[in-house]
N, C-alpha and C positions, 0 to 999 in steps of 0.2 A: 529861338531855334527855328531854322528854316525847314519846316516839316515836309515840304514837298520836294526837297532836294534829295535825289537818290543817293548821292555820295554820303550824305549824313547817315543813311541806313546801311550802306555797304561797308563803310570804314568803321572799325571797331572803337578805337580810342575817342573819347569825347574831347571837346575843345579845352575843358578845364583839367584834363589829364596831361596835357602837353607839357606844361611847366615842370611837373613832377618827373615825367619820363625823361625830358631833356636834362634835368638836373642829375638824374641817376646816370645818364650816359656821359655827362660832362660836356655838353654843348649848349651854347647860349640860345641858338635858334635852330629850327629845322633845316633852314638853308645852309647853316654852318655844317651840320651833320652831312648833308648831301655833298657839299664841297670837299669834305674830308673823306668821302667814300668814293666818289666818281672823279676820275682825272678831268681836269678842266678842259683839256684839248679835245675831249669827245662830248662835252656837254652841248645840248641843242641851244642855238642862239635865239630861238623864238618858239612860241607855243605851237602845238599841233594844229594844223588847219582843218578843224572838224566843226560840224554844225553845233550850235549851242545845245547844252544838255536838255533832254526832255525830262519832265516829271514822270513818275510811274503812271499816273493817270493819263497823261498825254501819250505815253508810249502804248498803253493799253488801247486807246482809241486809234492811234496810228497803225498798230499792227493788225487791228480788226479791219480797218479800211483797206490796208494793203492786202490782207488775206482775201477780201471780197473781190480783188482783181483776178484771183485764181478761179477757174471754172471747174467745178467738181463734176466731171462726167462719169458715167458708168464706163470703166475702162476694161476691155477684154483683150488687151494688148499681149499679156503674158510675158514671154521672154524672161521667165524667172521671177516675175513680180506679179502678185495677185492680191486683189482686195481681200481683207480678212476681217472677221468679227473679233474685236478685242473684248473679251468678257469684262463686263463692268467691274466685277469684283477684283480682277487683276489690274485693270486700269487705275482704279481708285487706290488699291492697297499696295501696288508695286510701282507702276509707272509714275504715279503722281505722289509717291510717298518718299519724303526725304530720308526716312529710315533705310530705304533701299537705294535711292539714287545718289546719296552723298557718301556712301561707304567707299573705302579704299580697297585696292587689290588685297586679297586675303593672305598676305605674307605672314601676318600674325594670326595663326590658325585659331588660337584659343579664344579670340574675340571676333571670330568670323564663322562660327559653326553654322549659323543660319543660312548664309548665302552659299557656303560650301555644300550643305545638304541640297539646296535648291539646284546647284550646278551638277551635283551628283545625279539628281533626278534627270536633268537634261542629258547627261552622258548616257545614263541607262536607256532613256528613250531613243537616243541615236543608235546605240549598240543594237537594241532589239529591233528597231525598224529596218536597219540596214543589213542585219545578219552578220555584223562584224564582231571582233573580239575586244577592241579598245577604242574609245573615242576621247577627244579632248574637250576642253571647257568652252569651245567655240572659236571661230576665226572671224575675219572682218566682213567678208562677203563671198558669194560663190565664185566670182572670177579669181580673187586672190587665193581662195582655198584650192582651186584647180591648179594654180601656179605652184602652190606649196606641195601639192600631190606630185606634180612633175618633178620638182626638186627632190622630194623624198625618194621617188623611184630612181632618179639619177644617182642619188647617194647610195642606194642599196643594190646597185648593180653587182653582178657576180664578179669575182676576181678576174676571170678571163675577159669579161666585158670591159672592165676598167683598163686592163692591160692592153686590149685592142682598141681602146678609145671608141667604144660603141656609143654613139651620141644621138641617134635619130629617135624622135618621139612622134608617134602617129596621133593625129588629132582628127576625130570624125568630123565630117562636114556638117553633122547634125548638132555640133556644139553651139552654145549661145554665142552670138557675135561679140558681145562684150567680154566673154570669157576668152575667146580666141585672141582678142586684142591684148588682154593682160598676159596671156601665154606668150605672145609675140614679144612683149616688152621684157618679160622675165627670162626668156630662153637664151637669147643671143649672148648676153654678157657672161653667162656661165658655160657657154659652149655646147648648148643643146640645139640640134637642128630640127625644127618643126616640119612635119610633112602632113598636109591636110588632104583628106581624101574620103572615099566611100568605104565604110567598114566591110561592106559585102564583097568588095573586090580587093581587099588588102592582101598582100602576098606573104606576110609573116616572115619577112627576110631577117637574117641574123644581124643586119645592120641596126635593128631597132632594140632598144632596151625597155620601152614602155609605150602605152597607148592610153587615150582617154576617150570615153564614150558618153553620150548624153541619153538619159533614161527618164521619161520618154524623150524623143528628139525635140529639137528647138520649136518645131511646129506641131508637136503632139503625137507623132507616129510612135507607137510602141513596138520595139524590136525585142526578140528573144536573143540575148547576147551570150547565152550559155556556151554555144558551140564556138563562138569567137574567142571567149575567155579561155576555154579548154585548149584550143589550138595555139593560142598565144603562150600559154603555160608550157606546152610541149617545146616551144621555140625560145624559152627563157625570156619572154616578153611579159612584163607585169602590167596589169590593166587597172586603171582608175575609172570609176564611173561617177559622173555628176548626175545625181538623182533627185527628182521632185519628192520631197519627204512625205507629202500627203499621198502621193501615188503608191508609196511603199506599203500603205495599209492594204491595198488591193493587189499589188503586183509582187512577183517573186523578188525577194531582196537580192541585190547584187552580191552580197556576201555568200549567199547560197549558190550563186553561179561561179564563185571562185575569185571574185574581184580582190585586188590587193589593197585598194583604197576606195572608199565611198565618201562623197562630199556633196555639198549643196547648201541651200539656204533654208532656214526655218521661218522665214518671214511670214509665210501663210499660216503659221501657228500663232495667230493672235497678235501680230506685230503690224503697226500701221505702215502703209506704203511710204509716206514721208518724203516723196520725190526722190527716193533712192536709198534712204537709210536714216538712222542706223538699223541694221538687221544682223542677227546672229547667223553666221555660216556654221555648218557642222562639218566634222572631219573625223572619219573612222578608218581604222586600218587593222592589220593583223598584229597580234601580240609581239611577234618577232621583230617588228619595225618600231617598237615603242620608243627606243632611244633616238630614233631619227625623226620622230613626229614633231611637227611645229607647234608652237603655242603652249598653253598650260594644260595640265592634267590634274584633276582632283582625285585623290586617292583615300582609301580607308586605312587607318592605322589604329593604334591604341595609345592611351595617355599613360602617365606615370603610374596610375592605379590599375592599368590593364583594361580600362573601359574604352569603348569604341570612340574614336575621334577621327576627324577629317582634316586633311591639309593638302597643300599643293605638292604633288609628287614629282619625283625625278627632276628636281630643280637644277641639277648640274647640267641638264641639256641647254639651259638658258644662255642667252647671248652674252651676258656679263661674265660668264665662265668661258664659253668657247671662243668668243670674240671673232677674229677673222677666220677661224676654222668652222664657224657655225654654218649650217646649211640654210638657215632662215634667220631673218632679223626680227621676226615677230615675237614679242615677249608679252603679249597682251591677249585679251579676249573681249568679246562683246557681252560682258557678264549680265548687265541689266536686261538685255534683250534675250539672252539665253535663259535667264530666270523666268521671264515672261513666257517664252516658248515652252519651257519645262512645266510651268504652272498650267498652261493651256492643256498639256497632256494629262497632268494630274486631275484637273477639273473635269475633263471629258472622259478620261479613261479609255480603255481599248474599245468598249462598245460605242462610246460617244464618237471616237475618231472613225470607227467603222461607219456609223450613221452619216457623218459629215462627208467622208470619202464616197460613200454610196450615192449620196444626194448630188454631189458635184459630178460624178460620172453619169448618173442618170440624167442630169440636166444637159450634159453634152450629147448623150445618145438621143434624147428627146428632140433637141434642137436639130441635130443631123437629120433625123427622120422627117421632121417638119419641113426643113429646107429642101430636102430631096423631093418631097411631095409638091413643093412649089416650083419644081423644075430645075433646081440647082444640083450640081455634082459635088459630092463630098469625097475628097480623095484619100483621106487617111484610112487605111485598111484595119488598123487597130489603134485605139486611143483611150486615154483616161479622161482628160478634161478639155482637150483642145482639138478642134476640128478645122479642116481646111476646105474652103469653098471656092469654086471657080465662078467668078462673076466679074462684072465691069467695076473695077476698084474705084475709079474716079466717081462714077455715078453713086455707088453705094456710100462712099465716104461723104459726099455732099448731103445725102439724106440722113445718114447716121449722125453727123455732127449737128444737123438741125434738131435732132432728137436727143442731143447731149450723150452720144454713145461713141466710144473709140474702139476700133478694131485695129489689127496690125495688117498693113497692106504690103504683102510680100513682093508683088509686082503688079502690073496693070490688070492682070486677070486672076490674081490669087489673093485670098483674104484668110487670115488666120484668126480664129476666135477662141480665146481661153476663158473658160467659165470658172467660177470660184464659189466659195462658201456663202457669199452674200447674194448670189443669184437666185431670184425667186421666179415663180411661174409668170408673174406679171412682167418681170424683166425679159424672160424668154419670149413672151408674146410681143414685146416692143421690138426685139431683134427680128423676129419673124415678119413683123409689119414693115420694117425697114427694107428687107429683101423683097417682100411682096411689092412694095412701092417701086423698087428699082426695076423689076421686070414686068410690072403691070398685071400681076396675078392676084387672085383673091387671098385674103389673109386666112391661113389655116390656124385658127386659135387652138391652143392646147389647154387642157384642164387638169392634167396629171402627168407625172413623170414616168417614163419608160423604165423598166427594171432589167433590160438586156445588158449583158456584159459585152463590151465591144473590144475585147482583146482575147488572144488565144488561151485555151485552157492551160497550156504548158507554162504560161507566165502568171497564172492565177495563184496568189499567195495562199499557202496551206498552213504555214507555221503560225503559232500563237505569238503574242507580244504583250508587253506591259502587264504581266501577271503579278508583279510585286504589289504588296498592300497599298503603298503610297498612291498608286494609280487606280485604286479601286475603293477608296473610302472617303474621298473629299469632294463628292459630286453635288452637294447642296452648297448654296452660297455661304450659309452660316459655317459649315464645316471648313470650306476653303479659306474664308476670312480668318477663322481662328488658327488654321494651320499656318497661313502667311504671317500672322501676328506672332505665333509661337517662334517661328524662325527669326523674325525681325528682332525679337527680344534677345536673341543670342549674339547679335551683331552690334559692335560699337561703330556708330557713324557720326557725321558732323553735327547731327541734331542732338547729340549727347554732350560732346566735348571737343576741344581742339584736336586736330590731327596735324601734328607739326612735322610732317615729312619733308626733309630736305630734298630739293629737286622736283617735288611733286605738287607743290602749290595747291593745298587743299583749302581754297577760299570759299566764301559764301556763294552758294548757287541760289540767287534771289528768286523768290516765288514769282515776282513779276516777269522775270526772264523765262520761267518754266511754263507758265500758264498757256502761252500760245501753242505749245506742242500738242495740246489736247483739242485744239480747234479743227473741225472737219475741213475747213478751207485750206489748212496747212498739211494735215496728216493723211489726206485721202488722194493725193495727186500721184499718178504713175510717173516714174522717172522718164519714160519715153513718150509722155503725152506731148502733143504739138505745143510749141512754145507759146502760141497765142492763148493757150488755156492755163499757162503758168506765169502770167505777167507779174503777179505779186511776188512769186519766187524769183523771177528774173530781176526785178527791181531790188529786192532784198539782197540777193547774192551779189549783184553788181556793186551795190552800195557797200556791202561788207568788204568786198575785194578792194574797193577804193579806200575805205577806212584803214584797212591793213597796209595798203601801199603808203598812206600818210604816216602811219605809226612806225613802219620799218624804214621809211625813206626810199623805198624801192619803186620800180616802175610797173610791175605786174604781179599778179597773184593767181594761183589755181587752188581751188578748194577741194579738188578731187581726192587727195590722199586722206584715208579715213583712220589714220593713227599717226603717232609721232614717228614710229619706225618707217611707215610708208612715206612720210614726208622726207625723212632722211634719204630714202632710196630715190624718191622723185627728184630731189635736189641734185643728187649725184648723177642721175640719168640725164638730167638737163645739162649739167656740166659736160658730161660725156658727149652728148649730141652737139654741143657748142664746139668742142675741140674737133670733132669729126667734120663739122661743116667747114672748118678751116684747113682740112687736110692733115690735122694732127692726130691721126688714129693711134699713134704710138704713145700718146700722153695717158698713162695709166697708173701713175704712182700717187697714192693718197698718203699724205703725212698726217699722222694722228697722234696727239700727245698721249702719254701713258695714263693720264688721269681721265681720259674721255669715257663717256658712257659706253658700255659694252656693245650696244647696238650700233655705234659708229663704225667700228671695224667690220662688224657683220654686214652692215649695209654696203660698205665699200667693196667687200668681197663679192657680194651679190651683184654689184654693178660692174663686175669684171675688172676691178682695180686691185693692184698689189699694195698691201698695207706696209708702210714703213713707220715704226713707232719712234716718236721723239721723246726726249727726257723732260722731266720736270725737276725744278730745284727744290731744295729742302723747305722753302717757304710756300711751296705749292704752285708757283708760277711756271709758265713754260720756260724751258732753258733755251733762250734766244740763240745762244751761240751754237748749241747742238742743232737747233732748227736751221740756222743759217748754213751750217756744214752740210746737212742733209738736203736742203733745198738746192744748194750749188752742185752737190754730187749728182742729183737727179734732175737737174734743170732741163735737160733735153726731153725728159719723159714725165715731168711733173704735171699731174692733172689738178690736184687740189690740196688744200689744207682743210681738215675738219677741226673746228675749234668751238668750244663752249664758252659763252661770255655773258655775264661774269663767269669766271672759271668754275669748274666742278667743285673747287675748294671754297667757293663762296667769296671770291675776291675779284675786284675790278683791276686787272693787270694794266699797269700804266704803259707797258710797251706794246699794246695791242696794235696801234697804227704802224709801228715799225715792223711788226710781225706780218701784217697783211700786205704791206708794201713789198716786203721781202719775197712773198709768194708771187705777187704780180710781176716783180722784176725778173722772176725766173719762169714766167709763162704760165703760171697756175692761176686757178680761181680759188676763192675763199668761201667755204661753206661754214656758216655759223649755226650751230645747234641752238635752237631757241628755248631749250628747257628752262633757262634762267631769265627769260624775257620779263618776268615780273619785276626785275630790278632795273629795267631799261625804259619802259613805256613813259613817254613824255619828258624824259631826262636825257636820253641818248638814243641811238638806234643802230641797227646793223650796217646801214649804208654809211653812217658817219664813221664807224670804226674801220671801214674799208672792206666789208664783206660783199660778196656778189650774190649770195643766195642764203636764205635762212628758212628753216621750218619753224612753225609756231605750234605749240600745243594749246589748241583752243580749250582743251579739258584741264588746263592749268591756268595760264595767264588770263584767259578770256572766258572763264566762269562756267564752261560746260562741266557738269558734274562727272566724277569718275565712275559712278554707277557700279561700284564694287569691283572694278577692273575693266571698265569699258561701258559706254561708248567713248571714243576719242575722235578728234579731228586734227589732222596734221598738215594744214595747207603750207605751201611754200610761196615765199615772196622773192622776187628776183630783180636784179639790175637790168638795165635796158638791153644789153647784149644777149641776155638769156630769155627774154620774153618770147621770141619766135618759137622756142622749143617746148613751151608749156604743153602738157598732155591733152590729147583729144579723146573722143569716144566714138565708136563706129556707128552708133545709132543716132545720137544727137551730137553733132560736132562741137567741140570746145577747143580752147587752147590757142596756140600761136600758129603762124603761117607755115612753119616747118615743124609742126607738133610731133612729139614722140607719141607712140601708141599708149594705150590706157595704163594707168597706174592702179586703178580700182574699177569696179564694175559699173557704177553709176556715173553719169556725166559730172555731177557736182558732189560726188561722194555722199556723206551722211548729211544731206541738205537740211533735214528737219531740225537737227540740233544746232545748226548754224544760226537759227533764230535766237538762241540764247546769247551767243557772242555779239550778235547784231544789237540785241537789247542792251547788253552790258555797255557797249561803246556809246550807243545813242543816249542812254540815261546818265552816263558819267560825263560825256563830253571831254574836251581837251583838258579842262581844269581838273575834273574829277579823276581822269586817268592819271594825270601827273601826281595828284594828291595820293592816289592809291599806291603808286610806286614809292612815294616819299614815306608813307606810313608803313609800308612793307619793310623798308630799310630801318625805320624808327623802331618797329616792334622787334626786329631781329637784334638790333644793337642793344635794346633794352634788356632782352633775355641774356645776351652775352655779358652785359655788365652785372646783372643781378646774380648770375652764376659764377662770376669772377671770384676766385678764391676758393671755390668749391670744385670747379672743373676748369681745366686749361682749355682754351680755344686753340686749335691746332694751327690755323692760318688766319691772318688778318691783313688788311691793306697797309699801304706804306704809312698811313696815319693812324693805324691801330683799329680801323673800322672794319666791320663785316659788311657784305652787301645785303642781300635779303635772307641769307642763311649762314649758318656757321657750323663747324665740325668740332665736337667735344672729344677730347682725348680720354679714352677709357682703358687703354692697355696697361697702365701701371697698376690697376686694381687686381690684376692677375696675382699679384703678391698676396692678396687677401683671399685668393681662390675665386674671385668674382670675374666673370666674363661679361662682355657687352650684352650678350643675350639675356643674362640674368637681370640686368637693368631694364631691358625691354619688357620682359615678362612681369617684373615687379611694378612697372608703371601701370599695368592693367589693374592692379589692386587699388591704385590711386585714381582710377577712372579715366586713364588716358591711353590712347594708341601710342605705341612707340614711335619716335622719330626714325629716320632711315638708318638701318643698322649695317655697319661695315661697308658702306659705300660713300665716297670712293676710296676710303682707307679702311682696311680691315681693323676691327677692334675699336671703332669709333661710332659716334652718333652724329648724324647731320640733321640739324634743326632748322625748320623754316616756318615761322608762325603765320605768315601772310598779313595783309592789311586789315582783314575782316575781324580779327580777334581783339576783344576789348581788354582794357587794363586788368579787370578782375580775373579774366581767364588766364592772361599771361602770368599774373601773380600766383594763381593756383598751380599752374604748371611749374613755375620756379620753386614754389614751396615743396611740391612733390619731388622735384629733382634734388633739392637740398636735403630733404628728409631721407631720400635714398642714399645720398652721399654719407650721411651719418650712419646709416645701416651698413654701408660698405666698410666704414671705419671699425664697426663693431664685429665684423666678420673675421674669421681666421681660416688660414689655409688648411689647418689640421682638422677643423670641424665644419664640414660642409652642410650640416643640418641647421640652416639659418633661413631667415625670412626671404632672402633673395634667391637662394638656390631652390627653395620650395615653391616660389611664385610661378604662376598665379594661384591664388587661393580661391577655391570654388565654394559655393554655398553649402554643398554636401560636406566638404571638408570641415567647414567652420561649425556646422550644426551636428556633426557626428558625436556619439557618446564617447568615442575613443579619441582623445587629443594627446598625441605623443610628442608634440614639438616643444622645444625649449623656449618658447615665447608664447605670449597670450593670443587668444583668438582675436582680441581687439587689435593687437599689433599687426596681426595678419591681414585683417579685413578692413579695419577702420583706423589706419595709422595717423590720419589728420582729421580734424573736426568736420571740415566741409563735406567729407565723403559721405557721411550718413544722410545728408540731405538729398543725395542723388546717386545712390550706390549702383554701380554696374557690376554684375557678377559674371565673370567668365564661366562658361558651362562645362569646360573640361580642364583637366590639368595639362601639363606640357605634352604636346603631341610627340610621339616617338617617330622621328623622321626615318631613321635607319630601318626600323621594323617595317614601316610602310613601304619602303623601297624594296626590301627583300620579299615582301608579300604583297605585290602590287594588285590592288583591287580598285577598279574604277567604275563600279556600278553598285546598285542597291542591294546586292546579295548580303545576307547577314555575315558579320565578321567571324562568327563561330565556324563558318564553313572554310575559313582560310587560316585558322590558327595553326601554328607550328605544332606538330605532334611531339 
C-alpha cells in the first residue's frame, strides 16, 4: 500500500474491492466500464498535462513556503474589508470542524436543525442591527448584494412606474468602487440606467425608481440620510443602504430612517480577510418585499407534533421554480460564514459588540486628534472608523510600507485610514510615527484612547438590539463551545455518513486541503493589498487557473465568480460581450433544454437574453431535431445554447458534438454548465465536446466543502475568442484586454478557499484526477446495479450505463400511498441524508455517491434503500399510519411511554443492525412547510408569539 499517495486516501474503494464491484456491474475491467459510459469520440487521447502528484507532506511544505511569499502587513485600506479577530472557540469549533463545513444545504430540515438555528441567529442579528423587518440567510458579498437590492427595487416598482418604464437608479458617488462595478455589470442587461452623483444635490426626479447610499461613505464620512430617504419616499423612490454592520452598533439603523433595503458584509464579525473571501453578505428588507427577496430565508414553523421546528421558508421563490421569470439567479447563501458571524454576535452579545464598536471608534478619533496635532488636516466631519488625511501620499506610502503598513491612497494628496478591531494603541503609535517621519515633526505618542463621539447626535443609535436570550448567555468559552456542539449534534454532515446528492457531488474535503485556510499568511491578506505583498496568492491563483485550463481544454479562466450561479451569469455576460464586439448586439436568444437546472434560465434572463426552451426525449436526451428546428428558426439572433454535460439525467449523450456544431453553424456559442464535471475530469472535457465556456463548481468537483449551503466558487473557463472579455475589478485590474465590469466584489472572488482546489489538484495529479472520475462512475454504476430489481433507473446511456449519478423512479409507489418525500424522510432513520428529491424529474431520487465513498458505505446505503423498498411493499393506500409516512422518528418519539403506532420501536429507529453502532437522531418530526409560510417568522422570537389563534 503506497501510504504517501493522496489518491489512496481520497478514493474510497480499495484495490481488492474492484473485482467484486466490476462483477456486480458486469464489466471485465474499469476501462471497459468507462468505454461503455463515455462516447469514444469525446474521450481524451492523452493524459492531462499536469505536474506529478505531491504527497500530503510535500503539499503541506509547499503551501507553507508559498504562503511565506505573502507579506502580512497591517492593512488599514478599508473599502469594505477590515481585519477581524476570529474568536478561537469559533475558529476551532466551526471554521475547522467538518461537522459544520461538510454539511449540505438544509433542504432536509429535520437533520439540519443545528445550522438552521445558527442561521436564524444570524438573521436576527441582521434584522436588529439594521432596524429592518426581515433578513435572509446571507448573500455572496456586498457588491452582489447591492446588485440584488437594485434588482429587487426594480421588481417592486409601482404599477405606474412599470407602465411608464421608469428605469433610472441613483447611485451615490460615496458607494464602494467594487460595488459600483458590479452594479454596472448587472444593470444594463435588465434595462436599468445607473446615474452616479452626489446625494446632497440629487433632484428626486420622477424618472427614478430607486437609489443606493453608502453608510458610512466609502472613505468614512458619516451622513444623516433621514431627510434624503423621506424625500425619496415622497417621490416614490425606494432607497437601499449599504451599511457597515459594526457601525450600526453606534449609528442610527437605516431601517429607522425608512430604508427599503439594507445590505452589506459581515466580514468584520470574525471572518478572515482571506484576500477577498469567502465572506457572508447580509440583506434585509421590509416584510412586504419578502417574495421578491433573493437567496434563502430560514423560518420558524412547527413539526408534526406541534413542536417548534426550523426550515427554509418560501422556497417557491427559488430559481428552479421561477426559472426565466426569476429576478435573481442566486439560490445559495454563505452559510458557514454566516454561522461564524452569527456566533460572533452570540459570543460577544450586545455589550461586547458595543465595547468593540466603541474601541474602534475611539481608535479613529484618537488617531485623528494625534495627526492633527502633528500638523495634518483630517477632512471627515463625522466618522465611525475611517479618517481622511491630507498628506504627500507618495512620501507616506514609502515610509508606511517600510513599516509594513498599508493605507488607501485616494490621490496624490489624500490618504484614507480605516481602523478595526485588531488595532491596538501600539499600532496607533506606529501610524503616528509614519506621519511624523513624513513631515519631520516629533512623534506625539498616545497612551490611551479618546472617548469623544465624532458623529452628530441625530445619527447616534438609541434603540436596543440583541436582547434575545441566545445573545446574552453564551459569553464564556465553555458555554459557547457547548452551544456549538449542541447545534452540531442536530446536523447530519459528511463526517457521519454518505450524502449521495445527485448534481451536488458531496465528496471528501480532505484535512490536508483545509489546513492552510487557518494559516495567517493566507487568511490575513487584504484583497486590495499591493500585488507585491500577495506573491504567494498570485502564484497559487495563476497556477490554479492554468490547471483548470488544462482540465477543461480551454485557454483562459477567471476565478472571480463566487458561486455556481455567478459563474453561469459570468459565462453568459462574456458571451454577450463577444457578440457585441462583433456588432451582433441583436444576438440575444438562449436555447435551454427543459431538463436544465433552474438557475440556467434565471441567469439567461438576468444577462438580458430571451429564453427558448427545447424539448428532451423520453430517454432524457436532448431532442436534437427540436433543437435544430429552433436553432434554424432563431439563427439570426441566436446567442447561445446552455447545456449540462453529462446531462442533468446522468447520461453522456452521444450526439453532443453534433449539438454543439449545430449551434456554431448558426452563429451561437455553447455554454456548458459544469455541475456534472465530476464525470469528465481526465476522461473528456468541455473543449473536446465543442463548448466555448463552462463554469466549474469548485465546491463540487474540486473539493471545496459545501459548508451547509456555502461557500462556493464558480470560476469560468473559456475558449480563446472569449478570453479578452473575462471580468476585471476597479481597484486591482484583472481579466482580459476588453474585460467586462466586475462579476463580484473581490478581484479573485473567494480566493482563500481556492487553496482547497489547488491542493486537491496538486495532490491528485493527472493520474489521480482521472482515477477519481473513473471511481465516481464505478461507484454510481455499482449502486445502480445493486438496486436493480428494487428500483427502476429512469435513464441510462446507450450501453445501459449511468455516468456519475442516476435517477431512481419512485412515482409508482403512489399506489401504496408513498411519496418520494416519505423515502427521503425514512432514510434519516437509517442514518443517511436523502439524495436529491424531485430534480430534475418530479417524484424521483437522483443519487450521486462520488469517488470518496468506500464499498462498505455504498453497501450500507443500498441495504437501507432495499429495506425501505420492502417497507413500501408493506404499505397500503388505505392505512397511512406506517413507518414511512411517520418518518423520521425522533428519540422523544421512541422513548415516550405512549407508543400508538402499528409497528415496533425497533422497526422505527433500528430497522437494520448497523444503525445501532452509529445512530443519528433527527431532533424534530416533519417540519410543516405550509404552516411556516402562512406564519412567516425569520428571527429568534418564540414560536408561541406567532401561533394562530
